[in-house]
C-alpha positions in Angstrom: -225.8 50.8 54.5 -225.1 48.6 57.5 -228.5 49.5 58.8 -230.2 48.4 55.6 -228.1 45.2 55.4 -229.1 44.3 58.9 -232.8 44.1 57.6 -232.0 41.5 55.1 -231.7 37.8 56.1 -228.7 36.2 54.4 -225.9 33.9 55.4 -223.2 34.5 52.8 -220.2 32.3 52.5 -218.2 34.8 50.6 -218.4 38.6 50.8 -216.7 41.1 48.4 -216.2 44.7 49.4 -215.8 46.3 45.9 -214.0 49.6 46.2 -212.9 48.9 49.7 -210.5 51.9 49.8 -208.4 51.7 53.0 -210.7 49.0 54.4 -213.2 50.8 56.8 -216.0 48.3 56.1 -214.0 45.0 56.0 -214.0 44.6 59.7 -217.6 45.4 60.3 -218.6 42.9 57.5 -216.5 40.2 59.1 -218.2 40.9 62.4 -221.7 40.8 60.9 -220.8 37.5 59.0 -218.2 35.8 61.2 -218.3 32.5 59.3 -217.9 34.2 55.9 -214.7 34.8 53.9 -214.4 38.6 53.4 -212.4 39.8 50.5 -211.5 43.4 49.6 -211.1 44.9 46.1 -210.0 48.3 45.0 -208.4 49.9 42.0 -205.8 51.8 44.1 -202.7 49.8 45.3 -201.9 52.6 47.8 -205.3 52.4 49.5 -205.0 48.6 49.5 -201.6 49.0 51.4 -203.3 51.2 53.9 -206.2 48.6 54.3 -203.6 45.8 54.9 -201.8 47.9 57.5 -205.1 48.8 59.2 -206.0 45.1 59.3 -202.6 44.1 60.8 -202.7 46.7 63.4 -206.4 45.8 64.4 -205.6 42.0 64.4 -202.5 42.5 66.7 -204.5 44.6 69.1 -207.4 42.2 69.2 -205.0 39.3 69.7 -203.4 41.0 72.6 -206.6 41.8 74.4 -208.7 38.8 73.6 -206.3 36.1 72.6 -206.5 34.4 76.0 -210.3 34.2 75.9 -211.0 33.5 72.2 -211.9 29.8 71.5 -209.6 27.9 69.1 -211.1 28.3 65.6 -213.0 31.7 66.3 -213.0 33.6 63.0 -210.5 36.5 62.8 -211.6 40.0 62.2 -210.7 41.7 58.9 -210.1 40.7 55.2 -209.1 37.2 54.1 -207.6 38.7 51.0 -207.1 42.1 49.1 -207.2 42.4 45.3 -206.3 45.3 43.1 -208.5 45.4 40.0 -211.0 47.6 38.0 -214.5 47.5 39.2 -215.7 46.3 35.7 -213.0 43.6 35.4 -213.1 41.4 38.5 -210.5 38.6 38.7 -213.1 36.3 40.2 -214.9 33.3 38.8 -218.5 33.4 37.8 -220.9 33.1 40.7 -218.0 33.2 43.3 -219.7 35.7 45.8 -222.8 35.7 47.8 -222.8 39.4 48.9 -221.3 42.2 46.7 -220.9 45.3 48.8 -219.8 48.6 47.4 -219.8 51.8 49.6 -219.2 55.2 47.7 -217.3 53.7 44.8 -219.5 53.3 41.9 -219.5 57.0 40.8 -215.8 56.9 40.2 -216.2 54.5 37.2 -217.1 56.0 33.8 -219.2 53.1 32.7 -221.6 52.0 35.4 -223.5 49.8 33.1 -220.5 47.6 32.6 -219.9 47.5 36.3 -223.3 46.1 37.0 -223.0 43.5 34.4 -219.7 42.3 36.0 -221.1 42.4 39.4 -224.0 40.3 38.3 -221.4 37.8 36.8 -219.6 37.2 40.0 -222.7 36.9 42.1 -224.1 33.4 42.8 -227.9 32.8 42.2 -229.9 34.6 44.8 -226.8 36.6 45.8 -227.2 40.3 47.0 -225.7 43.3 45.6 -225.8 46.3 48.0 -224.2 49.7 47.1 -224.1 53.4 47.7 -222.8 56.2 45.6 -223.3 60.0 45.1 -226.2 61.4 43.1 -226.5 64.4 40.9 -227.1 67.0 43.6 -223.7 66.3 45.2 -221.4 69.3 45.0 -224.1 71.3 43.2 -222.8 74.5 45.0 -219.3 73.9 43.7 -220.6 73.3 40.1 -222.6 76.5 40.3 -219.7 78.4 41.6 -217.2 77.2 38.9 -219.9 77.9 36.2 -219.2 81.5 37.0 -215.5 80.9 36.3 -215.5 79.0 33.0 -217.3 76.3 31.0 -215.2 73.3 32.1 -216.5 70.5 34.2 -214.9 70.6 37.7 -216.8 67.8 39.3 -218.2 64.4 38.2 -221.5 64.2 36.4 -223.2 61.9 39.1 -225.9 59.6 37.7 -229.5 59.8 38.8 -230.8 56.9 40.9 -233.6 56.2 38.5 -231.0 55.6 35.8 -229.1 53.2 38.1 -232.3 51.3 38.7 -232.8 50.9 34.8 -229.2 49.7 34.5 -229.7 47.1 37.2 -232.7 45.7 35.4 -230.8 45.7 32.1 -227.9 44.0 33.6 -230.3 41.1 34.8 -230.9 42.0 38.4 -234.3 41.3 39.9 -236.4 43.5 42.3 -233.9 46.4 42.5 -234.7 48.8 45.4 -233.3 52.4 45.1 -233.6 55.3 47.6 -231.5 58.3 48.5 -230.9 60.9 51.3 -229.5 64.4 51.2 -226.7 65.5 53.6 -225.8 69.1 53.9 -222.5 70.1 55.6 -221.8 73.8 56.3 -218.4 75.6 56.4 -217.0 78.7 58.0 -214.9 79.5 54.9 -214.3 78.6 51.3 -210.8 77.2 51.9 -212.1 74.5 54.3 -214.9 73.6 51.9 -212.6 73.2 49.0 -210.1 71.0 51.0 -212.9 68.6 51.8 -214.0 68.6 48.1 -210.4 67.8 47.1 -210.2 65.1 49.7 -213.2 63.3 48.2 -211.0 62.8 45.0 -210.9 66.2 43.3 -211.7 66.0 39.6 -210.9 62.5 38.0 -212.7 63.4 34.6 -210.6 62.5 31.6 -212.0 65.8 30.0 -210.9 68.1 32.7 -208.7 71.1 31.9 -205.0 70.3 32.2 -203.8 73.8 33.1 -204.2 75.5 36.3 -207.3 77.7 36.9 -206.4 81.3 36.5 -206.4 83.8 39.4 -209.3 85.8 38.0 -211.4 82.8 37.3 -210.7 81.4 40.8 -211.8 84.7 42.3 -214.9 84.6 40.3 -215.7 81.1 41.7 -214.7 82.0 45.2 -217.0 85.1 45.2 -219.9 82.9 43.9 -219.3 80.6 46.9 -219.1 83.5 49.2 -222.4 84.7 47.9 -224.0 81.4 48.9 -223.7 82.1 52.7 -226.9 81.4 54.6 -228.6 83.3 57.4 -226.2 81.7 59.8 -223.2 83.0 57.8 -222.0 79.5 56.8 -221.6 78.1 53.2 -223.4 74.8 52.5 -222.1 71.8 50.6 -224.6 69.2 49.6 -224.2 65.4 49.4 -226.9 63.3 47.7 -226.3 59.7 48.8 -228.0 57.0 46.6 -228.5 53.5 48.0 -229.4 50.5 46.0 -229.8 46.7 46.5 -230.9 44.0 44.1 -230.6 40.1 43.9 -229.3 37.9 41.1 -232.2 35.8 39.9 -232.0 32.2 38.8 -231.4 32.1 35.1 -234.5 31.9 32.8 -232.6 30.7 29.7 -229.8 28.2 29.0 -226.5 29.1 27.4 -228.0 28.0 24.1 -231.1 30.3 24.4 -233.6 27.7 25.5 -236.1 28.8 28.1 -235.9 27.2 31.4 -239.3 26.1 33.0 -239.1 25.0 36.7 -241.7 22.6 38.2 -242.1 22.7 42.0 -244.3 20.0 43.8 -247.7 21.3 45.1 -247.7 22.2 48.8 -250.2 20.2 50.7 
């Protein structure tokens, strides 16, 4: 995402990291746009506390090392503010942000169409939205293995990138660009693989089973994963990473429904 962002010429005054988690991107965004106000937002209070601790530790370290050489007024690294809120209900004014950045957060929300509409609302005209999320091939090995155990859903139903593109257009964004890449990680044993899957958030589905998986069902899922070992003897786990960016265009109609026609002077 940072490589993609570097190709786009913008000078945002306010940047919002939506779904910032414990804050790994906040410092890099501030470095990239040192004159901007960088805000972080996440639905988890615990992760925001970790982000604040990370920022304070980084600031104190930078201050000790560089404080004598920094000019007065040099922008500090890290977030100007952290906010706890739902991705589809942002406590910001309309057109308050010039760059909305969201790294691997969108797939956690059950209604991405509502999320896109809200992100468009808080973006200024010509503001940029840039996001990444997981696509439908993510954890396909885990889904296939648990299909051998029962009929319950054990992972999120990740959305296809083409559907995200349609949602962006329907939400009022212009020139959306979507692409994806597939990353395959291999594991020596099932336990290590499942620990990583749980570390990515487990199963947040409201429709998930409430009881523990039985021993016999777990053994069927485990055997299915074992049967997926490749020629190198390792088990693969797939991540489909979807990338998207789009701009908020100037309005074409007034609040009353009248069409807006713009006249520009002819260039000589």
